[in-house]
N, C-alpha and C positions, 0 to 999 in steps of 0.2 A: 765597221765603217760603212759597209754596203747598206746595212739596215738604217743607219742614220740618213744616208742619201735617199733611201726609199721614203723615209718620213718627210724629207724636204719636198720630194716630188709629189707625194700624195696629198699632203696637207698645206704646203706653203708655196705652191707654184714654182718649185725648184730654187727658192731664194731664202737664205737664212735671214735676210733683212726683213722678210715678211712675218717672221715669228712674232716679233714685237708688235707689228701692226695688227695682226690678226687678233692678238690677245690684249690689245690696247695697253701694253706695258705692264700688265698685271702678272707679277712674278708667280704668285700662287697658281694662277691658271696656266701659265707656261709650264711649270713643273708638272702639273697634272697631265697636260697634253703630251709632254715628253715621256712620262712614265706609265701612262694608263695601259699601254699595250706592250707586253714584253717583247714582241717581235721586232721592235725598233732598237732594242739593246740599251736603253737608258735606265739605269737604276736611279733612285732618288739622289744618291751621292754624286753620280755623274752629272745629273741635271743641275745640281747645286754648283758643281765645279764649273760647268759651262756658263751658268748665269753670273757667277763671280767674275769670270773672265770678261763677260759682256759689260758688267758694271765698271770694271777697271779700265777697259779699252773700248771706248766708243769707236765704231767702225766707219763712220762717215759724218759729214756735216749735217746730214739729215737724220742722224741717229735720234730716235725717240728714247728718252730716258725710261728705264724700267722703274716701276713704282713698287718698292717693298711694301707689303701689306702688314698690318698690325699682327703681331704674333709670329710672323715668318722669321725663322732663324737660319741664316746661311753662313754662319761663322765657321 
């Protein structure tokens, strides 16, 4: 959990809301960003679980929808 917090601080100005903004809702790019460095503790499976939660539960009225990319499988 501390590693995930470090990721938010270092790449997203301490805000989970900015993950979507930084990557313009591109799911493939978000997965790459979360999993590229092992030190943050996200496996591809954990990243997919996180994104499924985001797709099912918009977190604010200003929530930008994530855009599944052709060929991306998050089932």
